[in-house]
A tleap script that builds the chain and sets N, CA, C and O, in Angstrom:
source leaprc.protein.ff14SB
mol = sequence {
  NMET GLY ALA ASP VAL ASN ILE GLY LYS GLU
  CYS SER ILE GLY ALA LEU ALA HIE ILE GLY
  ARG LYS VAL THR LEU GLY ASP ALA CYS ARG
  VAL GLN GLY GLY ALA TYR ILE ALA ASP GLU
  CYS GLU LEU GLY ASP ARG VAL PHE ILE GLY
  PRO ASN ALA THR ILE LEU ASN ASP LYS TYR
  PRO PRO SER ARG ASN PRO LEU GLN TRP GLN
  PRO VAL GLN ILE GLY ASN ASP SER VAL ILE
  GLY GLY GLY ALA THR VAL ILE ALA GLY CYS
  SER VAL GLY ASN ASN ALA VAL LEU GLY ALA
  GLY SER THR LEU THR ARG ASN LEU PRO ASP
  ASN GLU VAL TRP ALA GLY ASN PRO ALA VAL
  PHE LEU MET MET ARG ASN VAL TYR ASN GLU
  LYS GLN LEU GLN LEU LYS ILE GLU THR ALA
  ASN SER GLU GLN GLY CGLU
}
set mol.1.N position { -40.888 225.976 228.839 }
set mol.1.CA position { -39.872 225.745 229.855 }
set mol.1.C position { -40.395 226.301 231.172 }
set mol.1.O position { -40.711 227.486 231.280 }
set mol.2.N position { -40.482 225.432 232.166 }
set mol.2.CA position { -40.983 225.863 233.461 }
set mol.2.C position { -39.963 226.642 234.267 }
set mol.2.O position { -38.797 226.744 233.888 }
set mol.3.N position { -40.413 227.184 235.376 }
set mol.3.CA position { -39.534 227.937 236.275 }
set mol.3.C position { -38.609 226.991 237.033 }
set mol.3.O position { -38.944 225.828 237.256 }
set mol.4.N position { -37.467 227.488 237.420 }
set mol.4.CA position { -36.505 226.769 238.252 }
set mol.4.C position { -36.015 225.464 237.625 }
set mol.4.O position { -35.781 224.484 238.332 }
set mol.5.N position { -35.862 225.451 236.310 }
set mol.5.CA position { -35.316 224.291 235.610 }
set mol.5.C position { -33.799 224.339 235.698 }
set mol.5.O position { -33.200 225.405 235.557 }
set mol.6.N position { -33.183 223.201 235.929 }
set mol.6.CA position { -31.733 223.102 236.005 }
set mol.6.C position { -31.264 222.258 234.820 }
set mol.6.O position { -31.495 221.050 234.785 }
set mol.7.N position { -30.612 222.890 233.859 }
set mol.7.CA position { -30.162 222.208 232.650 }
set mol.7.C position { -28.641 222.113 232.678 }
set mol.7.O position { -27.945 223.121 232.806 }
set mol.8.N position { -28.136 220.887 232.558 }
set mol.8.CA position { -26.696 220.652 232.569 }
set mol.8.C position { -26.019 221.151 231.307 }
set mol.8.O position { -26.662 221.721 230.427 }
set mol.9.N position { -24.722 220.933 231.228 }
set mol.9.CA position { -23.917 221.365 230.086 }
set mol.9.C position { -24.221 220.516 228.857 }
set mol.9.O position { -24.497 219.321 228.963 }
set mol.10.N position { -24.165 221.152 227.693 }
set mol.10.CA position { -24.249 220.482 226.396 }
set mol.10.C position { -25.537 219.672 226.200 }
set mol.10.O position { -25.508 218.599 225.599 }
set mol.11.N position { -26.648 220.176 226.697 }
set mol.11.CA position { -27.950 219.530 226.489 }
set mol.11.C position { -28.570 220.042 225.197 }
set mol.11.O position { -28.268 221.142 224.733 }
set mol.12.N position { -29.441 219.222 224.628 }
set mol.12.CA position { -30.170 219.580 223.419 }
set mol.12.C position { -31.650 219.334 223.674 }
set mol.12.O position { -32.039 218.245 224.097 }
set mol.13.N position { -32.483 220.354 223.417 }
set mol.13.CA position { -33.923 220.239 223.632 }
set mol.13.C position { -34.622 220.584 222.325 }
set mol.13.O position { -34.464 221.687 221.800 }
set mol.14.N position { -35.401 219.632 221.798 }
set mol.14.CA position { -36.057 219.795 220.513 }
set mol.14.C position { -37.267 220.709 220.567 }
set mol.14.O position { -37.741 221.090 221.637 }
set mol.15.N position { -37.749 221.047 219.383 }
set mol.15.CA position { -38.909 221.924 219.238 }
set mol.15.C position { -40.145 221.314 219.880 }
set mol.15.O position { -40.363 220.103 219.824 }
set mol.16.N position { -40.943 222.170 220.485 }
set mol.16.CA position { -42.223 221.804 221.104 }
set mol.16.C position { -42.099 220.833 222.264 }
set mol.16.O position { -43.095 220.241 222.679 }
set mol.17.N position { -40.894 220.657 222.797 }
set mol.17.CA position { -40.737 219.846 224.010 }
set mol.17.C position { -41.232 220.662 225.198 }
set mol.17.O position { -41.041 221.877 225.250 }
set mol.18.N position { -41.865 219.990 226.145 }
set mol.18.CA position { -42.334 220.638 227.371 }
set mol.18.C position { -41.439 220.172 228.512 }
set mol.18.O position { -41.349 218.978 228.799 }
set mol.19.N position { -40.787 221.118 229.150 }
set mol.19.CA position { -39.952 220.840 230.319 }
set mol.19.C position { -40.630 221.539 231.493 }
set mol.19.O position { -40.673 222.769 231.537 }
set mol.20.N position { -41.156 220.776 232.437 }
set mol.20.CA position { -41.911 221.342 233.546 }
set mol.20.C position { -41.066 222.102 234.549 }
set mol.20.O position { -39.854 222.246 234.386 }
set mol.21.N position { -41.721 222.579 235.580 }
set mol.21.CA position { -41.055 223.333 236.650 }
set mol.21.C position { -40.185 222.406 237.487 }
set mol.21.O position { -40.505 221.236 237.698 }
set mol.22.N position { -39.074 222.968 237.958 }
set mol.22.CA position { -38.140 222.284 238.862 }
set mol.22.C position { -37.631 220.953 238.296 }
set mol.22.O position { -37.310 220.037 239.053 }
set mol.23.N position { -37.559 220.851 236.975 }
set mol.23.CA position { -36.986 219.672 236.324 }
set mol.23.C position { -35.468 219.820 236.323 }
set mol.23.O position { -34.944 220.925 236.187 }
set mol.24.N position { -34.769 218.701 236.476 }
set mol.24.CA position { -33.318 218.688 236.398 }
set mol.24.C position { -32.893 217.809 235.237 }
set mol.24.O position { -33.287 216.646 235.147 }
set mol.25.N position { -32.083 218.376 234.344 }
set mol.25.CA position { -31.473 217.620 233.251 }
set mol.25.C position { -29.978 217.579 233.525 }
set mol.25.O position { -29.350 218.625 233.693 }
set mol.26.N position { -29.401 216.384 233.571 }
set mol.26.CA position { -27.956 216.270 233.750 }
set mol.26.C position { -27.217 216.729 232.511 }
set mol.26.O position { -27.830 217.206 231.556 }
set mol.27.N position { -25.924 216.589 232.522 }
set mol.27.CA position { -25.094 216.988 231.388 }
set mol.27.C position { -25.367 216.112 230.168 }
set mol.27.O position { -25.641 214.919 230.294 }
set mol.28.N position { -25.286 216.725 228.984 }
set mol.28.CA position { -25.356 216.034 227.690 }
set mol.28.C position { -26.650 215.255 227.467 }
set mol.28.O position { -26.642 214.229 226.787 }
set mol.29.N position { -27.752 215.727 228.028 }
set mol.29.CA position { -29.054 215.101 227.773 }
set mol.29.C position { -29.566 215.560 226.414 }
set mol.29.O position { -29.280 216.672 225.971 }
set mol.30.N position { -30.333 214.682 225.757 }
set mol.30.CA position { -30.978 215.024 224.492 }
set mol.30.C position { -32.467 214.744 224.635 }
set mol.30.O position { -32.883 213.602 224.827 }
set mol.31.N position { -33.250 215.789 224.539 }
set mol.31.CA position { -34.709 215.691 224.631 }
set mol.31.C position { -35.248 216.044 223.245 }
set mol.31.O position { -35.110 217.179 222.789 }
set mol.32.N position { -35.853 215.080 222.590 }
set mol.32.CA position { -36.339 215.274 221.226 }
set mol.32.C position { -37.656 216.047 221.196 }
set mol.32.O position { -38.324 216.202 222.219 }
set mol.33.N position { -38.011 216.522 220.020 }
set mol.33.CA position { -39.201 217.336 219.836 }
set mol.33.C position { -40.479 216.656 220.295 }
set mol.33.O position { -40.663 215.453 220.109 }
set mol.34.N position { -41.354 217.442 220.894 }
set mol.34.CA position { -42.652 216.961 221.337 }
set mol.34.C position { -42.637 216.177 222.629 }
set mol.34.O position { -43.692 215.749 223.096 }
set mol.35.N position { -41.469 215.974 223.224 }
set mol.35.CA position { -41.397 215.236 224.496 }
set mol.35.C position { -42.027 216.065 225.613 }
set mol.35.O position { -42.042 217.295 225.561 }
set mol.36.N position { -42.542 215.372 226.618 }
set mol.36.CA position { -43.170 216.024 227.772 }
set mol.36.C position { -42.496 215.489 229.027 }
set mol.36.O position { -42.495 214.283 229.276 }
set mol.37.N position { -41.923 216.394 229.816 }
set mol.37.CA position { -41.304 216.022 231.094 }
set mol.37.C position { -41.999 216.828 232.174 }
set mol.37.O position { -41.893 218.054 232.211 }
set mol.38.N position { -42.714 216.133 233.058 }
set mol.38.CA position { -43.530 216.767 234.090 }
set mol.38.C position { -42.671 217.423 235.166 }
set mol.38.O position { -41.482 217.136 235.301 }
set mol.39.N position { -43.307 218.315 235.928 }
set mol.39.CA position { -42.654 219.031 237.021 }
set mol.39.C position { -41.889 218.092 237.951 }
set mol.39.O position { -42.358 217.004 238.284 }
set mol.40.N position { -40.711 218.534 238.357 }
set mol.40.CA position { -39.872 217.928 239.388 }
set mol.40.C position { -39.210 216.606 238.985 }
set mol.40.O position { -38.574 215.968 239.824 }
set mol.41.N position { -39.341 216.184 237.737 }
set mol.41.CA position { -38.656 214.964 237.297 }
set mol.41.C position { -37.156 215.236 237.160 }
set mol.41.O position { -36.738 216.375 236.951 }
set mol.42.N position { -36.356 214.180 237.280 }
set mol.42.CA position { -34.901 214.323 237.247 }
set mol.42.C position { -34.294 213.351 236.248 }
set mol.42.O position { -34.570 212.152 236.279 }
set mol.43.N position { -33.463 213.888 235.362 }
set mol.43.CA position { -32.731 213.071 234.404 }
set mol.43.C position { -31.255 213.143 234.739 }
set mol.43.O position { -30.723 214.217 235.020 }
set mol.44.N position { -30.591 211.989 234.707 }
set mol.44.CA position { -29.150 211.943 234.938 }
set mol.44.C position { -28.382 212.460 233.739 }
set mol.44.O position { -28.943 213.131 232.873 }
set mol.45.N position { -27.116 212.149 233.691 }
set mol.45.CA position { -26.258 212.576 232.593 }
set mol.45.C position { -26.449 211.673 231.372 }
set mol.45.O position { -26.689 210.473 231.506 }
set mol.46.N position { -26.340 212.262 230.190 }
set mol.46.CA position { -26.359 211.550 228.905 }
set mol.46.C position { -27.647 210.753 228.681 }
set mol.46.O position { -27.614 209.680 228.078 }
set mol.47.N position { -28.758 211.263 229.154 }
set mol.47.CA position { -30.056 210.614 228.949 }
set mol.47.C position { -30.618 211.050 227.602 }
set mol.47.O position { -30.517 212.218 227.228 }
set mol.48.N position { -31.213 210.105 226.874 }
set mol.48.CA position { -31.877 210.389 225.606 }
set mol.48.C position { -33.375 210.181 225.785 }
set mol.48.O position { -33.812 209.105 226.191 }
set mol.49.N position { -34.157 211.209 225.483 }
set mol.49.CA position { -35.618 211.130 225.521 }
set mol.49.C position { -36.096 211.274 224.078 }
set mol.49.O position { -35.904 212.323 223.463 }
set mol.50.N position { -36.709 210.237 223.543 }
set mol.50.CA position { -37.145 210.226 222.154 }
set mol.50.C position { -38.304 211.168 221.888 }
set mol.50.O position { -38.919 211.687 222.819 }
set mol.51.N position { -38.604 211.388 220.605 }
set mol.51.CA position { -39.686 212.298 220.245 }
set mol.51.C position { -41.029 211.822 220.791 }
set mol.51.O position { -41.367 210.640 220.742 }
set mol.52.N position { -41.773 212.782 221.309 }
set mol.52.CA position { -43.124 212.536 221.828 }
set mol.52.C position { -43.178 211.566 223.008 }
set mol.52.O position { -44.242 211.024 223.308 }
set mol.53.N position { -42.060 211.344 223.674 }
set mol.53.CA position { -42.067 210.547 224.904 }
set mol.53.C position { -42.701 211.381 226.011 }
set mol.53.O position { -42.668 212.611 225.973 }
set mol.54.N position { -43.278 210.698 226.996 }
set mol.54.CA position { -43.990 211.373 228.079 }
set mol.54.C position { -43.481 210.858 229.415 }
set mol.54.O position { -43.504 209.656 229.677 }
set mol.55.N position { -43.027 211.766 230.248 }
set mol.55.CA position { -42.545 211.444 231.593 }
set mol.55.C position { -43.508 212.125 232.567 }
set mol.55.O position { -43.542 213.352 232.649 }
set mol.56.N position { -44.284 211.340 233.297 }
set mol.56.CA position { -45.361 211.870 234.138 }
set mol.56.C position { -44.954 211.978 235.605 }
set mol.56.O position { -43.954 211.397 236.028 }
set mol.57.N position { -45.748 212.736 236.382 }
set mol.57.CA position { -45.463 212.885 237.814 }
set mol.57.C position { -46.702 212.701 238.692 }
set mol.57.O position { -46.580 212.673 239.917 }
set mol.58.N position { -47.871 212.578 238.104 }
set mol.58.CA position { -49.120 212.559 238.865 }
set mol.58.C position { -49.877 211.266 238.558 }
set mol.58.O position { -50.401 211.092 237.458 }
set mol.59.N position { -49.930 210.369 239.531 }
set mol.59.CA position { -50.554 209.063 239.315 }
set mol.59.C position { -52.073 209.152 239.199 }
set mol.59.O position { -52.697 208.306 238.560 }
set mol.60.N position { -52.663 210.161 239.807 }
set mol.60.CA position { -54.126 210.336 239.794 }
set mol.60.C position { -54.462 211.761 239.367 }
set mol.60.O position { -54.934 212.560 240.177 }
set mol.61.N position { -54.218 212.083 238.084 }
set mol.61.CA position { -54.404 213.464 237.627 }
set mol.61.C position { -55.872 213.831 237.483 }
set mol.61.O position { -56.725 212.952 237.366 }
set mol.62.N position { -56.169 215.117 237.492 }
set mol.62.CA position { -55.244 216.204 237.827 }
set mol.62.C position { -55.337 216.534 239.311 }
set mol.62.O position { -56.332 217.113 239.746 }
set mol.63.N position { -54.353 216.191 240.074 }
set mol.63.CA position { -54.398 216.449 241.517 }
set mol.63.C position { -54.155 217.920 241.830 }
set mol.63.O position { -54.702 218.460 242.792 }
set mol.64.N position { -53.318 218.570 240.996 }
set mol.64.CA position { -52.916 219.958 241.238 }
set mol.64.C position { -52.269 220.132 242.617 }
set mol.64.O position { -52.158 221.248 243.125 }
set mol.65.N position { -51.850 219.031 243.203 }
set mol.65.CA position { -51.264 219.062 244.535 }
set mol.65.C position { -49.873 218.430 244.490 }
set mol.65.O position { -49.747 217.206 244.449 }
set mol.66.N position { -48.825 219.266 244.497 }
set mol.66.CA position { -47.464 218.726 244.431 }
set mol.66.C position { -47.136 217.726 245.536 }
set mol.66.O position { -46.221 216.918 245.374 }
set mol.67.N position { -47.853 217.762 246.644 }
set mol.67.CA position { -47.597 216.793 247.711 }
set mol.67.C position { -47.980 215.377 247.289 }
set mol.67.O position { -47.474 214.410 247.857 }
set mol.68.N position { -48.859 215.242 246.306 }
set mol.68.CA position { -49.273 213.930 245.803 }
set mol.68.C position { -48.416 213.445 244.632 }
set mol.68.O position { -48.490 212.275 244.256 }
set mol.69.N position { -47.614 214.325 244.062 }
set mol.69.CA position { -46.835 213.957 242.886 }
set mol.69.C position { -45.774 212.926 243.217 }
set mol.69.O position { -45.266 212.867 244.336 }
set mol.70.N position { -45.455 212.127 242.234 }
set mol.70.CA position { -44.401 211.119 242.329 }
set mol.70.C position { -43.484 211.287 241.116 }
set mol.70.O position { -43.575 210.517 240.160 }
set mol.71.N position { -42.600 212.294 241.151 }
set mol.71.CA position { -41.747 212.577 239.990 }
set mol.71.C position { -40.847 211.390 239.630 }
set mol.71.O position { -40.396 210.644 240.498 }
set mol.72.N position { -40.607 211.243 238.354 }
set mol.72.CA position { -39.781 210.167 237.815 }
set mol.72.C position { -38.310 210.549 237.899 }
set mol.72.O position { -37.943 211.709 237.713 }
set mol.73.N position { -37.480 209.561 238.181 }
set mol.73.CA position { -36.029 209.735 238.130 }
set mol.73.C position { -35.480 208.786 237.078 }
set mol.73.O position { -35.805 207.598 237.070 }
set mol.74.N position { -34.646 209.317 236.192 }
set mol.74.CA position { -34.049 208.535 235.125 }
set mol.74.C position { -32.540 208.576 235.303 }
set mol.74.O position { -31.944 209.650 235.381 }
set mol.75.N position { -31.925 207.397 235.368 }
set mol.75.CA position { -30.494 207.288 235.634 }
set mol.75.C position { -29.617 207.653 234.452 }
set mol.75.O position { -30.097 207.816 233.330 }
set mol.76.N position { -28.341 207.779 234.717 }
set mol.76.CA position { -27.332 208.131 233.715 }
set mol.76.C position { -27.345 207.145 232.547 }
set mol.76.O position { -27.558 205.947 232.733 }
set mol.77.N position { -27.111 207.670 231.335 }
set mol.77.CA position { -26.915 206.874 230.118 }
set mol.77.C position { -28.132 206.055 229.707 }
set mol.77.O position { -27.989 205.051 229.009 }
set mol.78.N position { -29.312 206.460 230.124 }
set mol.78.CA position { -30.528 205.731 229.787 }
set mol.78.C position { -31.195 206.300 228.545 }
set mol.78.O position { -30.940 207.435 228.143 }
set mol.79.N position { -32.062 205.476 227.942 }
set mol.79.CA position { -32.762 205.830 226.711 }
set mol.79.C position { -34.253 205.595 226.912 }
set mol.79.O position { -34.667 204.521 227.348 }
set mol.80.N position { -35.049 206.598 226.595 }
set mol.80.CA position { -36.509 206.470 226.575 }
set mol.80.C position { -36.909 206.645 225.110 }
set mol.80.O position { -36.752 207.729 224.546 }
set mol.81.N position { -37.420 205.587 224.500 }
set mol.81.CA position { -37.739 205.608 223.079 }
set mol.81.C position { -38.893 206.538 222.736 }
set mol.81.O position { -39.678 206.924 223.602 }
set mol.82.N position { -38.983 206.888 221.473 }
set mol.82.CA position { -40.032 207.771 220.987 }
set mol.82.C position { -41.421 207.249 221.307 }
set mol.82.O position { -41.708 206.065 221.130 }
set mol.83.N position { -42.276 208.136 221.776 }
set mol.83.CA position { -43.654 207.781 222.075 }
set mol.83.C position { -43.839 206.942 223.320 }
set mol.83.O position { -44.964 206.539 223.617 }
set mol.84.N position { -42.788 206.664 224.055 }
set mol.84.CA position { -42.894 205.880 225.295 }
set mol.84.C position { -43.467 206.752 226.407 }
set mol.84.O position { -43.368 207.978 226.368 }
set mol.85.N position { -44.069 206.095 227.400 }
set mol.85.CA position { -44.622 206.793 228.557 }
set mol.85.C position { -44.063 206.165 229.822 }
set mol.85.O position { -44.075 204.945 229.983 }
set mol.86.N position { -43.574 207.015 230.718 }
set mol.86.CA position { -43.131 206.567 232.047 }
set mol.86.C position { -44.152 207.093 233.041 }
set mol.86.O position { -44.305 208.302 233.215 }
set mol.87.N position { -44.851 206.165 233.694 }
set mol.87.CA position { -45.903 206.503 234.644 }
set mol.87.C position { -45.283 207.090 235.916 }
set mol.87.O position { -44.179 206.712 236.308 }
set mol.88.N position { -45.998 208.010 236.550 }
set mol.88.CA position { -45.544 208.653 237.789 }
set mol.88.C position { -45.090 207.612 238.813 }
set mol.88.O position { -45.712 206.561 238.971 }
set mol.89.N position { -44.009 207.922 239.494 }
set mol.89.CA position { -43.510 207.070 240.562 }
set mol.89.C position { -42.565 205.978 240.107 }
set mol.89.O position { -41.932 205.331 240.941 }
set mol.90.N position { -42.452 205.755 238.803 }
set mol.90.CA position { -41.524 204.754 238.288 }
set mol.90.C position { -40.139 205.377 238.153 }
set mol.90.O position { -40.010 206.578 237.918 }
set mol.91.N position { -39.128 204.568 238.300 }
set mol.91.CA position { -37.771 205.052 238.064 }
set mol.91.C position { -37.149 204.214 236.962 }
set mol.91.O position { -37.518 203.060 236.741 }
set mol.92.N position { -36.201 204.825 236.281 }
set mol.92.CA position { -35.455 204.154 235.225 }
set mol.92.C position { -34.008 204.128 235.688 }
set mol.92.O position { -33.421 205.174 235.962 }
set mol.93.N position { -33.437 202.944 235.775 }
set mol.93.CA position { -32.075 202.798 236.278 }
set mol.93.C position { -31.021 203.325 235.326 }
set mol.93.O position { -31.327 203.763 234.217 }
set mol.94.N position { -29.790 203.277 235.769 }
set mol.94.CA position { -28.653 203.681 234.950 }
set mol.94.C position { -28.505 202.727 233.773 }
set mol.94.O position { -28.671 201.516 233.916 }
set mol.95.N position { -28.189 203.291 232.597 }
set mol.95.CA position { -27.864 202.493 231.414 }
set mol.95.C position { -29.027 201.600 230.967 }
set mol.95.O position { -28.807 200.545 230.371 }
set mol.96.N position { -30.256 202.018 231.253 }
set mol.96.CA position { -31.445 201.241 230.902 }
set mol.96.C position { -32.066 201.786 229.622 }
set mol.96.O position { -31.811 202.927 229.236 }
set mol.97.N position { -32.895 200.952 228.960 }
set mol.97.CA position { -33.576 201.343 227.730 }
set mol.97.C position { -35.055 200.982 227.852 }
set mol.97.O position { -35.405 199.863 228.228 }
set mol.98.N position { -35.918 201.949 227.527 }
set mol.98.CA position { -37.354 201.707 227.406 }
set mol.98.C position { -37.689 201.874 225.937 }
set mol.98.O position { -37.497 202.952 225.375 }
set mol.99.N position { -38.189 200.818 225.307 }
set mol.99.CA position { -38.451 200.812 223.872 }
set mol.99.C position { -39.517 201.803 223.447 }
set mol.99.O position { -40.366 202.207 224.242 }
set mol.100.N position { -39.460 202.188 222.181 }
set mol.100.CA position { -40.411 203.129 221.597 }
set mol.100.C position { -41.839 202.620 221.765 }
set mol.100.O position { -42.113 201.434 221.584 }
set mol.101.N position { -42.739 203.526 222.112 }
set mol.101.CA position { -44.155 203.206 222.245 }
set mol.101.C position { -44.520 202.429 223.488 }
set mol.101.O position { -45.683 202.062 223.658 }
set mol.102.N position { -43.577 202.169 224.356 }
set mol.102.CA position { -43.820 201.372 225.560 }
set mol.102.C position { -44.436 202.201 226.674 }
set mol.102.O position { -44.370 203.430 226.665 }
set mol.103.N position { -45.038 201.505 227.635 }
set mol.103.CA position { -45.569 202.145 228.843 }
set mol.103.C position { -44.911 201.483 230.049 }
set mol.103.O position { -45.101 200.293 230.299 }
set mol.104.N position { -44.139 202.266 230.787 }
set mol.104.CA position { -43.457 201.752 231.971 }
set mol.104.C position { -44.357 201.934 233.179 }
set mol.104.O position { -44.711 203.060 233.531 }
set mol.105.N position { -44.731 200.818 233.821 }
set mol.105.CA position { -45.643 200.851 234.964 }
set mol.105.C position { -44.969 200.438 236.272 }
set mol.105.O position { -45.604 200.440 237.326 }
set mol.106.N position { -43.694 200.087 236.205 }
set mol.106.CA position { -42.920 199.754 237.417 }
set mol.106.C position { -41.468 200.098 237.169 }
set mol.106.O position { -41.100 200.454 236.049 }
set mol.107.N position { -40.643 200.001 238.184 }
set mol.107.CA position { -39.247 200.424 238.067 }
set mol.107.C position { -38.481 199.565 237.070 }
set mol.107.O position { -38.612 198.341 237.055 }
set mol.108.N position { -37.683 200.222 236.242 }
set mol.108.CA position { -36.839 199.554 235.262 }
set mol.108.C position { -35.423 199.520 235.839 }
set mol.108.O position { -34.820 200.576 236.031 }
set mol.109.N position { -34.878 198.331 236.120 }
set mol.109.CA position { -33.562 198.236 236.766 }
set mol.109.C position { -32.401 198.682 235.874 }
set mol.109.O position { -32.546 198.797 234.657 }
set mol.110.N position { -31.267 198.928 236.492 }
set mol.110.CA position { -30.029 199.247 235.776 }
set mol.110.C position { -29.742 198.194 234.712 }
set mol.110.O position { -29.986 197.005 234.917 }
set mol.111.N position { -29.217 198.650 233.565 }
set mol.111.CA position { -28.670 197.772 232.521 }
set mol.111.C position { -29.663 196.820 231.870 }
set mol.111.O position { -29.258 195.814 231.287 }
set mol.112.N position { -30.966 197.121 231.961 }
set mol.112.CA position { -31.967 196.267 231.333 }
set mol.112.C position { -32.687 197.019 230.224 }
set mol.112.O position { -32.785 198.245 230.253 }
set mol.113.N position { -33.193 196.266 229.240 }
set mol.113.CA position { -33.971 196.797 228.129 }
set mol.113.C position { -35.380 196.235 228.251 }
set mol.113.O position { -35.567 195.019 228.294 }
set mol.114.N position { -36.371 197.121 228.306 }
set mol.114.CA position { -37.766 196.728 228.421 }
set mol.114.C position { -38.557 197.347 227.273 }
set mol.114.O position { -38.189 198.392 226.738 }
set mol.115.N position { -39.656 196.679 226.903 }
set mol.115.CA position { -40.552 197.234 225.887 }
set mol.115.C position { -41.922 196.599 226.042 }
set mol.115.O position { -42.061 195.553 226.677 }
set mol.116.N position { -42.931 197.232 225.461 }
set mol.116.CA position { -44.297 196.723 225.457 }
set mol.116.C position { -45.226 197.579 226.288 }
set mol.116.O position { -44.827 198.596 226.857 }
set mol.117.N position { -46.477 197.146 226.347 }
set mol.117.CA position { -47.497 197.862 227.115 }
set mol.117.C position { -48.351 196.849 227.877 }
set mol.117.O position { -49.258 196.251 227.297 }
set mol.118.N position { -48.077 196.651 229.159 }
set mol.118.CA position { -47.009 197.300 229.927 }
set mol.118.C position { -45.628 196.750 229.548 }
set mol.118.O position { -45.501 195.622 229.073 }
set mol.119.N position { -44.616 197.561 229.766 }
set mol.119.CA position { -43.250 197.168 229.425 }
set mol.119.C position { -42.786 195.993 230.274 }
set mol.119.O position { -43.057 195.922 231.473 }
set mol.120.N position { -42.077 195.068 229.620 }
set mol.120.CA position { -41.497 193.901 230.280 }
set mol.120.C position { -40.040 193.752 229.826 }
set mol.120.O position { -39.618 194.351 228.837 }
set mol.121.N position { -39.308 192.965 230.551 }
set mol.121.CA position { -37.895 192.729 230.254 }
set mol.121.C position { -37.729 192.060 228.893 }
set mol.121.O position { -38.443 191.110 228.568 }
set mol.122.N position { -36.778 192.564 228.096 }
set mol.122.CA position { -36.431 191.943 226.818 }
set mol.122.C position { -35.028 191.356 226.821 }
set mol.122.O position { -34.827 190.216 226.401 }
set mol.123.N position { -34.052 192.138 227.297 }
set mol.123.CA position { -32.655 191.721 227.245 }
set mol.123.C position { -31.825 192.643 228.135 }
set mol.123.O position { -32.316 193.653 228.641 }
set mol.124.N position { -30.581 192.281 228.309 }
set mol.124.CA position { -29.644 193.137 229.030 }
set mol.124.C position { -29.072 194.181 228.061 }
set mol.124.O position { -29.047 193.962 226.850 }
set mol.125.N position { -28.624 195.294 228.594 }
set mol.125.CA position { -28.131 196.406 227.766 }
set mol.125.C position { -26.922 195.986 226.928 }
set mol.125.O position { -26.781 196.464 225.803 }
set mol.126.N position { -26.053 195.121 227.425 }
set mol.126.CA position { -24.889 194.722 226.634 }
set mol.126.C position { -25.317 193.978 225.367 }
set mol.126.O position { -24.672 194.129 224.329 }
set mol.127.N position { -26.382 193.180 225.423 }
set mol.127.CA position { -26.901 192.495 224.244 }
set mol.127.C position { -27.473 193.520 223.263 }
set mol.127.O position { -27.238 193.427 222.058 }
set mol.128.N position { -28.212 194.484 223.771 }
set mol.128.CA position { -28.761 195.580 222.958 }
set mol.128.C position { -27.634 196.315 222.240 }
set mol.128.O position { -27.721 196.578 221.040 }
set mol.129.N position { -26.574 196.645 222.979 }
set mol.129.CA position { -25.439 197.362 222.387 }
set mol.129.C position { -24.779 196.538 221.285 }
set mol.129.O position { -24.374 197.085 220.259 }
set mol.130.N position { -24.668 195.206 221.495 }
set mol.130.CA position { -24.084 194.331 220.480 }
set mol.130.C position { -24.950 194.317 219.218 }
set mol.130.O position { -24.424 194.365 218.106 }
set mol.131.N position { -26.276 194.252 219.386 }
set mol.131.CA position { -27.192 194.265 218.239 }
set mol.131.C position { -27.099 195.597 217.495 }
set mol.131.O position { -27.115 195.633 216.264 }
set mol.132.N position { -27.001 196.682 218.248 }
set mol.132.CA position { -26.878 198.007 217.647 }
set mol.132.C position { -25.579 198.106 216.839 }
set mol.132.O position { -25.580 198.629 215.724 }
set mol.133.N position { -24.480 197.608 217.393 }
set mol.133.CA position { -23.196 197.637 216.700 }
set mol.133.C position { -23.244 196.782 215.438 }
set mol.133.O position { -22.753 197.195 214.388 }
set mol.134.N position { -23.831 195.595 215.538 }
set mol.134.CA position { -23.929 194.711 214.376 }
set mol.134.C position { -24.712 195.376 213.244 }
set mol.134.O position { -24.330 195.274 212.078 }
set mol.135.N position { -25.803 196.057 213.589 }
set mol.135.CA position { -26.601 196.758 212.587 }
set mol.135.C position { -25.792 197.880 211.926 }
set mol.135.O position { -25.893 198.088 210.717 }
set mol.136.N position { -25.003 198.592 212.708 }
set mol.136.CA position { -24.149 199.644 212.142 }
set mol.136.C position { -23.133 199.063 211.166 }
set mol.136.O position { -22.878 199.640 210.109 }
set mol.137.N position { -22.556 197.926 211.522 }
set mol.137.CA position { -21.574 197.273 210.650 }
set mol.137.C position { -22.242 196.818 209.359 }
set mol.137.O position { -21.714 197.051 208.271 }
set mol.138.N position { -23.400 196.171 209.471 }
set mol.138.CA position { -24.116 195.694 208.286 }
set mol.138.C position { -24.512 196.856 207.383 }
set mol.138.O position { -24.406 196.756 206.161 }
set mol.139.N position { -24.965 197.949 207.971 }
set mol.139.CA position { -25.364 199.118 207.194 }
set mol.139.C position { -24.159 199.725 206.476 }
set mol.139.O position { -24.242 200.079 205.301 }
set mol.140.N position { -23.047 199.840 207.188 }
set mol.140.CA position { -21.835 200.393 206.574 }
set mol.140.C position { -21.357 199.499 205.418 }
set mol.140.O position { -20.940 200.004 204.376 }
set mol.141.N position { -21.418 198.178 205.603 }
set mol.141.CA position { -21.000 197.245 204.548 }
set mol.141.C position { -21.910 197.342 203.328 }
set mol.141.O position { -21.433 197.305 202.194 }
set mol.142.N position { -23.218 197.465 203.553 }
set mol.142.CA position { -24.151 197.540 202.419 }
set mol.142.C position { -23.982 198.857 201.656 }
set mol.142.O position { -24.198 198.901 200.445 }
set mol.143.N position { -23.603 199.918 202.350 }
set mol.143.CA position { -23.361 201.201 201.677 }
set mol.143.C position { -22.115 201.137 200.815 }
set mol.143.O position { -21.997 201.876 199.838 }
set mol.144.N position { -21.174 200.253 201.171 }
set mol.144.CA position { -19.937 200.107 200.407 }
set mol.144.C position { -20.084 199.052 199.317 }
set mol.144.O position { -19.133 198.777 198.586 }
set mol.145.N position { -21.289 198.452 199.203 }
set mol.145.CA position { -21.527 197.466 198.160 }
set mol.145.C position { -21.037 196.081 198.480 }
set mol.145.O position { -20.896 195.262 197.572 }
set mol.146.N position { -20.775 195.788 199.714 }
set mol.146.CA position { -20.283 194.463 200.101 }
set mol.146.C position { -21.417 193.496 200.319 }
set mol.146.O position { -21.182 192.333 200.650 }
savepdb mol mol.pdb
quit
């Protein structure tokens, strides 16, 4: 945990996660084990960072010069999947999803789901939420023997 970190209410930070200096975590963020969040990055409220995800701040490392850094900003209610990487200078909009193992090389707009290397648009967040709900229903039905 770096110096001058600002952690909101009801956050959860997993084992071996690295939270850099001057990082801001909004309320109810969940940072899974092994995640790396570079200095000065900012997460909004209710952000989920999957295990071993990497949020970078230096486009041409190792600069060791904070004046060259381009910290990432992640909007409220967004999801960064496990093993995903957000390149320095990219932003993630509100309610956006970056799929597991993806590499984000440009800004991810609000309410969009992207995946791949480099990450590209897959669907809107409402479609993702519908698929997630359908899977929960199917799983619950199969557990009940239906």
